[in-house]
C-alpha positions in Angstrom: 0.0 0.0 0.1 1.1 3.4 -1.1 1.1 5.7 2.0 3.0 8.6 0.4 1.4 11.9 0.5 2.6 13.9 -2.9 0.5 17.2 -2.0 2.5 20.4 -1.3 1.8 23.5 0.8 0.8 26.7 -1.4 0.5 29.7 0.3 -2.8 31.7 1.1 -1.4 34.9 -1.2 0.0 32.3 -3.7 -3.1 30.9 -4.4 -5.1 34.0 -4.2 -2.8 35.4 -6.5 -3.5 32.5 -9.1 -7.0 32.6 -9.1 -7.1 35.9 -9.6 -4.3 35.9 -12.6 -6.7 33.2 -13.9 -10.0 35.1 -13.2 -8.1 37.7 -15.1 -7.1 36.0 -18.0 -10.8 34.8 -19.0 -12.0 38.4 -18.6 -9.4 39.3 -20.8 -10.6 36.4 -23.7 -14.1 37.7 -23.0 -15.2 34.0 -21.4 -15.8 36.0 -17.7 -18.9 37.5 -18.1 -20.5 39.2 -14.8 -24.7 39.1 -14.4 -26.5 41.4 -12.3 -29.0 38.6 -11.4 -28.0 34.7 -12.0 -31.3 33.3 -11.3 -34.6 33.5 -13.5 -37.8 35.4 -12.5 -39.3 31.5 -12.4 -37.0 29.1 -10.6 -36.6 26.0 -13.0 -34.2 24.3 -14.5 -35.8 25.0 -18.1 -35.5 28.8 -17.0 -32.0 28.9 -16.3 -30.8 26.4 -19.4 -32.8 29.2 -21.8 -30.8 31.7 -19.7 -27.4 29.9 -20.1 -28.3 29.4 -23.8 -28.5 33.1 -24.4 -24.7 33.8 -22.6 -22.6 31.2 -23.5 -22.4 28.5 -26.3 -24.5 25.7 -24.8 -22.5 22.7 -26.2 -18.8 24.5 -23.9 -19.0 23.4 -19.8 -19.9 26.7 -18.3 -19.0 27.2 -14.0 -21.4 29.2 -12.0 -20.2 31.4 -9.5 -23.0 32.1 -7.1 -23.5 33.6 -3.2 -23.6 31.9 0.0 -27.2 33.5 -0.3 -28.1 32.0 -3.4 -28.4 28.5 -2.6 -31.1 27.7 -4.9 -29.3 28.4 -8.4 -27.1 25.3 -7.0 -30.4 23.1 -7.3 -31.6 24.3 -10.0 -28.2 23.9 -12.1 -27.6 20.5 -10.8 -29.6 18.9 -14.0 -28.1 21.0 -16.8 -24.9 19.2 -18.5 -21.9 20.7 -19.3 -22.3 23.3 -16.2 -21.1 23.3 -12.5 -22.2 25.5 -10.0 -19.9 27.1 -6.9 -20.0 29.0 -4.0 -17.9 32.2 -4.2 -16.0 31.0 -1.2 -15.1 27.6 -3.1 -13.7 28.8 -6.1 -10.3 27.7 -7.2 -7.9 27.6 -9.9 -8.3 24.2 -11.3 -12.3 24.9 -11.8 -11.6 28.3 -13.3 -8.8 26.7 -16.1 -10.6 23.7 -16.7 -14.4 25.7 -17.6 -14.6 27.3 -20.3 -17.1 30.1 -19.9 -17.7 31.7 -16.0 -20.6 34.0 -15.1 -20.6 35.4 -11.5 -23.3 36.9 -10.3 -22.8 40.7 -8.6 -23.5 39.0 -5.2 -21.1 36.9 -5.3 -18.2 38.7 -7.1 -19.1 41.2 -4.0 -17.9 37.8 -1.9 -15.0 37.3 -4.0 -13.3 40.8 -3.4 -13.7 40.3 -0.1 
């Protein structure tokens, strides 16, 4: 049995800097979009899918970054293919780099800046 742990510690400031650099690159490429409101008027998966199809290519992967108070968006986005949703506090560099489009809500953006 292999019990060797190959993980490495990364300083918090370095990790935060890497996340901001990845988000800045997505913004330059036009793949990061800041939306005033992520939740559609009626909280249905069908409505969220139509909203995402207007903003992104539905065949490409999309990352939804939501505020902690918007947990219902995580629920309605769970059944959408090629869509991943995260709270703003859980955003990481790996998810930013592996997803084609990133949609950030206004509330989530204020949580990211903190």
